[in-house]
PDB file of N, CA, C and O in Angstrom:
ATOM      1  N   MET A   1     -43.223  35.852 -27.669  1.00  0.00           N
ATOM      2  CA  MET A   1     -42.242  36.916 -27.807  1.00  0.00           C
ATOM      3  C   MET A   1     -40.877  36.396 -27.358  1.00  0.00           C
ATOM      4  O   MET A   1     -40.771  35.780 -26.298  1.00  0.00           O
ATOM      5  N   ALA A   2     -39.863  36.631 -28.132  1.00  0.00           N
ATOM      6  CA  ALA A   2     -38.516  36.135 -27.849  1.00  0.00           C
ATOM      7  C   ALA A   2     -37.873  36.927 -26.713  1.00  0.00           C
ATOM      8  O   ALA A   2     -38.212  38.083 -26.459  1.00  0.00           O
ATOM      9  N   ASP A   3     -36.935  36.262 -26.040  1.00  0.00           N
ATOM     10  CA  ASP A   3     -36.200  36.931 -24.974  1.00  0.00           C
ATOM     11  C   ASP A   3     -35.316  38.026 -25.552  1.00  0.00           C
ATOM     12  O   ASP A   3     -34.893  37.959 -26.706  1.00  0.00           O
ATOM     13  N   ALA A   4     -35.045  39.029 -24.736  1.00  0.00           N
ATOM     14  CA  ALA A   4     -34.176  40.127 -25.150  1.00  0.00           C
ATOM     15  C   ALA A   4     -32.723  39.646 -25.179  1.00  0.00           C
ATOM     16  O   ALA A   4     -32.307  38.861 -24.327  1.00  0.00           O
ATOM     17  N   LYS A   5     -31.973  40.111 -26.140  1.00  0.00           N
ATOM     18  CA  LYS A   5     -30.555  39.761 -26.269  1.00  0.00           C
ATOM     19  C   LYS A   5     -29.720  40.522 -25.245  1.00  0.00           C
ATOM     20  O   LYS A   5     -28.691  40.026 -24.787  1.00  0.00           O
ATOM     21  N   PHE A   6     -30.164  41.726 -24.885  1.00  0.00           N
ATOM     22  CA  PHE A   6     -29.439  42.581 -23.941  1.00  0.00           C
ATOM     23  C   PHE A   6     -30.313  42.878 -22.736  1.00  0.00           C
ATOM     24  O   PHE A   6     -31.538  42.786 -22.816  1.00  0.00           O
ATOM     25  N   ARG A   7     -29.688  43.236 -21.614  1.00  0.00           N
ATOM     26  CA  ARG A   7     -30.429  43.541 -20.392  1.00  0.00           C
ATOM     27  C   ARG A   7     -30.211  44.996 -19.994  1.00  0.00           C
ATOM     28  O   ARG A   7     -29.232  45.623 -20.399  1.00  0.00           O
ATOM     29  N   VAL A   8     -31.122  45.516 -19.207  1.00  0.00           N
ATOM     30  CA  VAL A   8     -31.002  46.889 -18.714  1.00  0.00           C
ATOM     31  C   VAL A   8     -29.712  47.007 -17.918  1.00  0.00           C
ATOM     32  O   VAL A   8     -29.403  46.150 -17.090  1.00  0.00           O
ATOM     33  N   GLY A   9     -28.960  48.077 -18.175  1.00  0.00           N
ATOM     34  CA  GLY A   9     -27.687  48.311 -17.504  1.00  0.00           C
ATOM     35  C   GLY A   9     -26.476  47.795 -18.262  1.00  0.00           C
ATOM     36  O   GLY A   9     -25.347  48.169 -17.946  1.00  0.00           O
ATOM     37  N   GLN A  10     -26.691  46.947 -19.254  1.00  0.00           N
ATOM     38  CA  GLN A  10     -25.593  46.385 -20.027  1.00  0.00           C
ATOM     39  C   GLN A  10     -24.999  47.434 -20.965  1.00  0.00           C
ATOM     40  O   GLN A  10     -25.728  48.262 -21.513  1.00  0.00           O
ATOM     41  N   MET A  11     -23.690  47.402 -21.150  1.00  0.00           N
ATOM     42  CA  MET A  11     -23.005  48.295 -22.075  1.00  0.00           C
ATOM     43  C   MET A  11     -22.935  47.622 -23.440  1.00  0.00           C
ATOM     44  O   MET A  11     -22.635  46.433 -23.550  1.00  0.00           O
ATOM     45  N   VAL A  12     -23.223  48.415 -24.488  1.00  0.00           N
ATOM     46  CA  VAL A  12     -23.256  47.898 -25.856  1.00  0.00           C
ATOM     47  C   VAL A  12     -22.577  48.874 -26.808  1.00  0.00           C
ATOM     48  O   VAL A  12     -22.357  50.040 -26.480  1.00  0.00           O
ATOM     49  N   ASP A  13     -22.256  48.375 -27.980  1.00  0.00           N
ATOM     50  CA  ASP A  13     -21.759  49.205 -29.081  1.00  0.00           C
ATOM     51  C   ASP A  13     -22.878  49.338 -30.103  1.00  0.00           C
ATOM     52  O   ASP A  13     -23.630  48.390 -30.330  1.00  0.00           O
ATOM     53  N   LEU A  14     -22.989  50.505 -30.716  1.00  0.00           N
ATOM     54  CA  LEU A  14     -24.019  50.782 -31.711  1.00  0.00           C
ATOM     55  C   LEU A  14     -23.390  50.748 -33.096  1.00  0.00           C
ATOM     56  O   LEU A  14     -22.404  51.440 -33.348  1.00  0.00           O
ATOM     57  N   HIS A  15     -23.949  49.953 -33.988  1.00  0.00           N
ATOM     58  CA  HIS A  15     -23.487  49.837 -35.370  1.00  0.00           C
ATOM     59  C   HIS A  15     -24.621  50.343 -36.253  1.00  0.00           C
ATOM     60  O   HIS A  15     -25.495  49.570 -36.647  1.00  0.00           O
ATOM     61  N   ALA A  16     -24.610  51.613 -36.559  1.00  0.00           N
ATOM     62  CA  ALA A  16     -25.731  52.199 -37.305  1.00  0.00           C
ATOM     63  C   ALA A  16     -25.219  53.014 -38.478  1.00  0.00           C
ATOM     64  O   ALA A  16     -24.107  53.543 -38.463  1.00  0.00           O
ATOM     65  N   ARG A  17     -26.050  53.097 -39.475  1.00  0.00           N
ATOM     66  CA  ARG A  17     -25.723  53.909 -40.646  1.00  0.00           C
ATOM     67  C   ARG A  17     -26.755  55.011 -40.800  1.00  0.00           C
ATOM     68  O   ARG A  17     -27.135  55.383 -41.910  1.00  0.00           O
ATOM     69  N   ARG A  18     -27.195  55.518 -39.670  1.00  0.00           N
ATOM     70  CA  ARG A  18     -28.188  56.587 -39.682  1.00  0.00           C
ATOM     71  C   ARG A  18     -27.492  57.938 -39.643  1.00  0.00           C
ATOM     72  O   ARG A  18     -26.326  58.045 -39.263  1.00  0.00           O
ATOM     73  N   LEU A  19     -28.208  58.936 -40.032  1.00  0.00           N
ATOM     74  CA  LEU A  19     -27.697  60.304 -39.997  1.00  0.00           C
ATOM     75  C   LEU A  19     -27.243  60.643 -38.580  1.00  0.00           C
ATOM     76  O   LEU A  19     -27.990  60.432 -37.625  1.00  0.00           O
ATOM     77  N   GLY A  20     -26.047  61.157 -38.439  1.00  0.00           N
ATOM     78  CA  GLY A  20     -25.537  61.558 -37.138  1.00  0.00           C
ATOM     79  C   GLY A  20     -24.760  60.482 -36.413  1.00  0.00           C
ATOM     80  O   GLY A  20     -24.170  60.752 -35.366  1.00  0.00           O
ATOM     81  N   VAL A  21     -24.743  59.273 -36.939  1.00  0.00           N
ATOM     82  CA  VAL A  21     -23.992  58.190 -36.314  1.00  0.00           C
ATOM     83  C   VAL A  21     -23.099  57.582 -37.379  1.00  0.00           C
ATOM     84  O   VAL A  21     -23.579  57.017 -38.362  1.00  0.00           O
ATOM     85  N   ALA A  22     -21.804  57.703 -37.176  1.00  0.00           N
ATOM     86  CA  ALA A  22     -20.849  57.188 -38.161  1.00  0.00           C
ATOM     87  C   ALA A  22     -20.262  55.880 -37.669  1.00  0.00           C
ATOM     88  O   ALA A  22     -19.631  55.836 -36.613  1.00  0.00           O
ATOM     89  N   GLY A  23     -20.467  54.815 -38.429  1.00  0.00           N
ATOM     90  CA  GLY A  23     -19.864  53.529 -38.104  1.00  0.00           C
ATOM     91  C   GLY A  23     -20.277  52.997 -36.752  1.00  0.00           C
ATOM     92  O   GLY A  23     -21.467  52.908 -36.452  1.00  0.00           O
ATOM     93  N   THR A  24     -19.296  52.640 -35.929  1.00  0.00           N
ATOM     94  CA  THR A  24     -19.556  52.076 -34.616  1.00  0.00           C
ATOM     95  C   THR A  24     -19.311  53.130 -33.545  1.00  0.00           C
ATOM     96  O   THR A  24     -18.265  53.778 -33.512  1.00  0.00           O
ATOM     97  N   VAL A  25     -20.288  53.285 -32.683  1.00  0.00           N
ATOM     98  CA  VAL A  25     -20.146  54.194 -31.541  1.00  0.00           C
ATOM     99  C   VAL A  25     -20.160  53.332 -30.292  1.00  0.00           C
ATOM    100  O   VAL A  25     -21.040  52.485 -30.139  1.00  0.00           O
ATOM    101  N   ARG A  26     -19.226  53.528 -29.418  1.00  0.00           N
ATOM    102  CA  ARG A  26     -19.058  52.663 -28.257  1.00  0.00           C
ATOM    103  C   ARG A  26     -19.632  53.271 -26.976  1.00  0.00           C
ATOM    104  O   ARG A  26     -19.927  54.462 -26.883  1.00  0.00           O
ATOM    105  N   ASP A  27     -19.766  52.388 -26.012  1.00  0.00           N
ATOM    106  CA  ASP A  27     -20.120  52.765 -24.646  1.00  0.00           C
ATOM    107  C   ASP A  27     -21.528  53.330 -24.480  1.00  0.00           C
ATOM    108  O   ASP A  27     -21.723  54.363 -23.839  1.00  0.00           O
ATOM    109  N   PHE A  28     -22.494  52.649 -25.056  1.00  0.00           N
ATOM    110  CA  PHE A  28     -23.892  52.961 -24.799  1.00  0.00           C
ATOM    111  C   PHE A  28     -24.379  52.040 -23.692  1.00  0.00           C
ATOM    112  O   PHE A  28     -23.958  50.887 -23.599  1.00  0.00           O
ATOM    113  N   LYS A  29     -25.255  52.551 -22.869  1.00  0.00           N
ATOM    114  CA  LYS A  29     -25.849  51.773 -21.791  1.00  0.00           C
ATOM    115  C   LYS A  29     -27.317  51.525 -22.126  1.00  0.00           C
ATOM    116  O   LYS A  29     -28.029  52.446 -22.528  1.00  0.00           O
ATOM    117  N   ILE A  30     -27.767  50.288 -21.960  1.00  0.00           N
ATOM    118  CA  ILE A  30     -29.180  49.960 -22.167  1.00  0.00           C
ATOM    119  C   ILE A  30     -29.963  50.545 -20.996  1.00  0.00           C
ATOM    120  O   ILE A  30     -29.711  50.202 -19.840  1.00  0.00           O
ATOM    121  N   LEU A  31     -30.906  51.423 -21.296  1.00  0.00           N
ATOM    122  CA  LEU A  31     -31.731  52.035 -20.263  1.00  0.00           C
ATOM    123  C   LEU A  31     -33.073  51.336 -20.100  1.00  0.00           C
ATOM    124  O   LEU A  31     -33.616  51.253 -18.998  1.00  0.00           O
ATOM    125  N   ARG A  32     -33.602  50.831 -21.220  1.00  0.00           N
ATOM    126  CA  ARG A  32     -34.948  50.281 -21.179  1.00  0.00           C
ATOM    127  C   ARG A  32     -35.200  49.401 -22.406  1.00  0.00           C
ATOM    128  O   ARG A  32     -34.744  49.711 -23.506  1.00  0.00           O
ATOM    129  N   LEU A  33     -35.923  48.316 -22.206  1.00  0.00           N
ATOM    130  CA  LEU A  33     -36.365  47.479 -23.319  1.00  0.00           C
ATOM    131  C   LEU A  33     -37.663  48.050 -23.854  1.00  0.00           C
ATOM    132  O   LEU A  33     -38.541  48.441 -23.085  1.00  0.00           O
ATOM    133  N   LEU A  34     -37.784  48.097 -25.160  1.00  0.00           N
ATOM    134  CA  LEU A  34     -38.971  48.626 -25.818  1.00  0.00           C
ATOM    135  C   LEU A  34     -39.632  47.509 -26.623  1.00  0.00           C
ATOM    136  O   LEU A  34     -39.039  46.444 -26.798  1.00  0.00           O
ATOM    137  N   PRO A  35     -40.846  47.735 -27.113  1.00  0.00           N
ATOM    138  CA  PRO A  35     -41.540  46.703 -27.891  1.00  0.00           C
ATOM    139  C   PRO A  35     -40.850  46.410 -29.224  1.00  0.00           C
ATOM    140  O   PRO A  35     -40.006  47.170 -29.699  1.00  0.00           O
ATOM    141  N   PHE A  36     -41.241  45.286 -29.797  1.00  0.00           N
ATOM    142  CA  PHE A  36     -40.775  44.917 -31.128  1.00  0.00           C
ATOM    143  C   PHE A  36     -41.375  45.861 -32.160  1.00  0.00           C
ATOM    144  O   PHE A  36     -42.505  46.327 -32.009  1.00  0.00           O
ATOM    145  N   GLU A  37     -40.611  46.138 -33.206  1.00  0.00           N
ATOM    146  CA  GLU A  37     -41.115  46.895 -34.347  1.00  0.00           C
ATOM    147  C   GLU A  37     -40.547  46.249 -35.597  1.00  0.00           C
ATOM    148  O   GLU A  37     -39.329  46.160 -35.750  1.00  0.00           O
ATOM    149  N   PHE A  38     -41.398  45.807 -36.474  1.00  0.00           N
ATOM    150  CA  PHE A  38     -40.992  45.142 -37.712  1.00  0.00           C
ATOM    151  C   PHE A  38     -40.086  43.949 -37.434  1.00  0.00           C
ATOM    152  O   PHE A  38     -39.116  43.723 -38.158  1.00  0.00           O
ATOM    153  N   GLY A  39     -40.395  43.185 -36.393  1.00  0.00           N
ATOM    154  CA  GLY A  39     -39.664  41.966 -36.084  1.00  0.00           C
ATOM    155  C   GLY A  39     -38.349  42.147 -35.366  1.00  0.00           C
ATOM    156  O   GLY A  39     -37.612  41.178 -35.186  1.00  0.00           O
ATOM    157  N   ASP A  40     -38.033  43.356 -34.950  1.00  0.00           N
ATOM    158  CA  ASP A  40     -36.756  43.633 -34.274  1.00  0.00           C
ATOM    159  C   ASP A  40     -37.043  44.337 -32.953  1.00  0.00           C
ATOM    160  O   ASP A  40     -37.722  45.364 -32.935  1.00  0.00           O
ATOM    161  N   ARG A  41     -36.532  43.793 -31.845  1.00  0.00           N
ATOM    162  CA  ARG A  41     -36.698  44.449 -30.552  1.00  0.00           C
ATOM    163  C   ARG A  41     -35.971  45.794 -30.581  1.00  0.00           C
ATOM    164  O   ARG A  41     -34.961  45.954 -31.266  1.00  0.00           O
ATOM    165  N   GLN A  42     -36.494  46.738 -29.839  1.00  0.00           N
ATOM    166  CA  GLN A  42     -35.862  48.053 -29.726  1.00  0.00           C
ATOM    167  C   GLN A  42     -35.432  48.305 -28.283  1.00  0.00           C
ATOM    168  O   GLN A  42     -35.981  47.734 -27.341  1.00  0.00           O
ATOM    169  N   TYR A  43     -34.436  49.173 -28.139  1.00  0.00           N
ATOM    170  CA  TYR A  43     -33.906  49.519 -26.824  1.00  0.00           C
ATOM    171  C   TYR A  43     -33.733  51.034 -26.745  1.00  0.00           C
ATOM    172  O   TYR A  43     -33.436  51.690 -27.743  1.00  0.00           O
ATOM    173  N   ARG A  44     -33.923  51.577 -25.541  1.00  0.00           N
ATOM    174  CA  ARG A  44     -33.575  52.979 -25.289  1.00  0.00           C
ATOM    175  C   ARG A  44     -32.164  52.936 -24.731  1.00  0.00           C
ATOM    176  O   ARG A  44     -31.898  52.246 -23.747  1.00  0.00           O
ATOM    177  N   ILE A  45     -31.251  53.683 -25.369  1.00  0.00           N
ATOM    178  CA  ILE A  45     -29.834  53.660 -24.990  1.00  0.00           C
ATOM    179  C   ILE A  45     -29.322  55.080 -24.793  1.00  0.00           C
ATOM    180  O   ILE A  45     -29.911  56.045 -25.279  1.00  0.00           O
ATOM    181  N   LYS A  46     -28.209  55.185 -24.065  1.00  0.00           N
ATOM    182  CA  LYS A  46     -27.593  56.493 -23.840  1.00  0.00           C
ATOM    183  C   LYS A  46     -26.103  56.302 -23.617  1.00  0.00           C
ATOM    184  O   LYS A  46     -25.672  55.312 -23.026  1.00  0.00           O
ATOM    185  N   THR A  47     -25.328  57.254 -24.093  1.00  0.00           N
ATOM    186  CA  THR A  47     -23.893  57.284 -23.829  1.00  0.00           C
ATOM    187  C   THR A  47     -23.585  58.518 -22.984  1.00  0.00           C
ATOM    188  O   THR A  47     -24.318  59.506 -23.041  1.00  0.00           O
ATOM    189  N   VAL A  48     -22.524  58.469 -22.215  1.00  0.00           N
ATOM    190  CA  VAL A  48     -22.187  59.586 -21.335  1.00  0.00           C
ATOM    191  C   VAL A  48     -21.723  60.820 -22.110  1.00  0.00           C
ATOM    192  O   VAL A  48     -21.713  61.921 -21.561  1.00  0.00           O
ATOM    193  N   THR A  49     -21.342  60.654 -23.368  1.00  0.00           N
ATOM    194  CA  THR A  49     -20.833  61.783 -24.142  1.00  0.00           C
ATOM    195  C   THR A  49     -21.936  62.605 -24.806  1.00  0.00           C
ATOM    196  O   THR A  49     -21.655  63.654 -25.387  1.00  0.00           O
ATOM    197  N   GLU A  50     -23.190  62.142 -24.729  1.00  0.00           N
ATOM    198  CA  GLU A  50     -24.301  62.880 -25.327  1.00  0.00           C
ATOM    199  C   GLU A  50     -25.349  63.170 -24.259  1.00  0.00           C
ATOM    200  O   GLU A  50     -25.546  62.359 -23.354  1.00  0.00           O
ATOM    201  N   PRO A  51     -26.021  64.312 -24.349  1.00  0.00           N
ATOM    202  CA  PRO A  51     -27.017  64.664 -23.335  1.00  0.00           C
ATOM    203  C   PRO A  51     -28.389  64.039 -23.574  1.00  0.00           C
ATOM    204  O   PRO A  51     -29.296  64.229 -22.763  1.00  0.00           O
ATOM    205  N   TYR A  52     -28.559  63.300 -24.664  1.00  0.00           N
ATOM    206  CA  TYR A  52     -29.865  62.767 -25.002  1.00  0.00           C
ATOM    207  C   TYR A  52     -29.823  61.248 -25.149  1.00  0.00           C
ATOM    208  O   TYR A  52     -28.755  60.646 -25.264  1.00  0.00           O
ATOM    209  N   GLU A  53     -31.012  60.647 -25.143  1.00  0.00           N
ATOM    210  CA  GLU A  53     -31.149  59.208 -25.321  1.00  0.00           C
ATOM    211  C   GLU A  53     -31.489  58.897 -26.775  1.00  0.00           C
ATOM    212  O   GLU A  53     -31.986  59.753 -27.508  1.00  0.00           O
ATOM    213  N   ARG A  54     -31.218  57.672 -27.175  1.00  0.00           N
ATOM    214  CA  ARG A  54     -31.526  57.198 -28.530  1.00  0.00           C
ATOM    215  C   ARG A  54     -32.370  55.938 -28.432  1.00  0.00           C
ATOM    216  O   ARG A  54     -32.440  55.303 -27.380  1.00  0.00           O
ATOM    217  N   ILE A  55     -33.001  55.590 -29.526  1.00  0.00           N
ATOM    218  CA  ILE A  55     -33.664  54.299 -29.665  1.00  0.00           C
ATOM    219  C   ILE A  55     -32.921  53.542 -30.748  1.00  0.00           C
ATOM    220  O   ILE A  55     -32.690  54.054 -31.843  1.00  0.00           O
ATOM    221  N   ALA A  56     -32.547  52.297 -30.418  1.00  0.00           N
ATOM    222  CA  ALA A  56     -31.801  51.468 -31.374  1.00  0.00           C
ATOM    223  C   ALA A  56     -32.464  50.114 -31.494  1.00  0.00           C
ATOM    224  O   ALA A  56     -33.062  49.615 -30.541  1.00  0.00           O
ATOM    225  N   LYS A  57     -32.353  49.523 -32.672  1.00  0.00           N
ATOM    226  CA  LYS A  57     -32.841  48.170 -32.898  1.00  0.00           C
ATOM    227  C   LYS A  57     -31.809  47.177 -32.396  1.00  0.00           C
ATOM    228  O   LYS A  57     -30.610  47.456 -32.384  1.00  0.00           O
ATOM    229  N   GLU A  58     -32.290  46.021 -31.985  1.00  0.00           N
ATOM    230  CA  GLU A  58     -31.397  44.981 -31.475  1.00  0.00           C
ATOM    231  C   GLU A  58     -30.336  44.599 -32.521  1.00  0.00           C
ATOM    232  O   GLU A  58     -29.195  44.300 -32.170  1.00  0.00           O
ATOM    233  N   SER A  59     -30.716  44.610 -33.788  1.00  0.00           N
ATOM    234  CA  SER A  59     -29.794  44.241 -34.857  1.00  0.00           C
ATOM    235  C   SER A  59     -28.661  45.265 -35.039  1.00  0.00           C
ATOM    236  O   SER A  59     -27.670  44.968 -35.706  1.00  0.00           O
ATOM    237  N   GLU A  60     -28.795  46.450 -34.460  1.00  0.00           N
ATOM    238  CA  GLU A  60     -27.771  47.493 -34.563  1.00  0.00           C
ATOM    239  C   GLU A  60     -26.794  47.473 -33.381  1.00  0.00           C
ATOM    240  O   GLU A  60     -25.843  48.254 -33.345  1.00  0.00           O
ATOM    241  N   LEU A  61     -27.031  46.579 -32.420  1.00  0.00           N
ATOM    242  CA  LEU A  61     -26.242  46.563 -31.194  1.00  0.00           C
ATOM    243  C   LEU A  61     -25.413  45.289 -31.070  1.00  0.00           C
ATOM    244  O   LEU A  61     -25.774  44.235 -31.594  1.00  0.00           O
ATOM    245  N   SER A  62     -24.294  45.418 -30.363  1.00  0.00           N
ATOM    246  CA  SER A  62     -23.502  44.245 -29.993  1.00  0.00           C
ATOM    247  C   SER A  62     -22.954  44.495 -28.593  1.00  0.00           C
ATOM    248  O   SER A  62     -22.832  45.646 -28.173  1.00  0.00           O
ATOM    249  N   PRO A  63     -22.619  43.423 -27.861  1.00  0.00           N
ATOM    250  CA  PRO A  63     -22.057  43.608 -26.528  1.00  0.00           C
ATOM    251  C   PRO A  63     -20.778  44.433 -26.591  1.00  0.00           C
ATOM    252  O   PRO A  63     -19.976  44.257 -27.508  1.00  0.00           O
ATOM    253  N   ALA A  64     -20.578  45.319 -25.644  1.00  0.00           N
ATOM    254  CA  ALA A  64     -19.367  46.151 -25.617  1.00  0.00           C
ATOM    255  C   ALA A  64     -18.139  45.267 -25.406  1.00  0.00           C
ATOM    256  O   ALA A  64     -18.179  44.274 -24.679  1.00  0.00           O
ATOM    257  N   ALA A  65     -17.072  45.650 -26.051  1.00  0.00           N
ATOM    258  CA  ALA A  65     -15.822  44.884 -25.954  1.00  0.00           C
ATOM    259  C   ALA A  65     -15.149  45.102 -24.621  1.00  0.00           C
ATOM    260  O   ALA A  65     -14.086  44.535 -24.366  1.00  0.00           O
TER     261      ALA A  65
END
């Protein structure tokens, strides 16, 4: 199993084209590393502007600027 690209507590930007997420959303915090799914690691993330957590694929994330 490959090492995770991001660590718990790290701030990231989300680049997703899913319903409810337009373009790039900034300032997500990695809360937890999740298992691989279809060859892509997943992460539980949260931003302070939303009351809920999300699950994102590693390919949808980049280090926060």
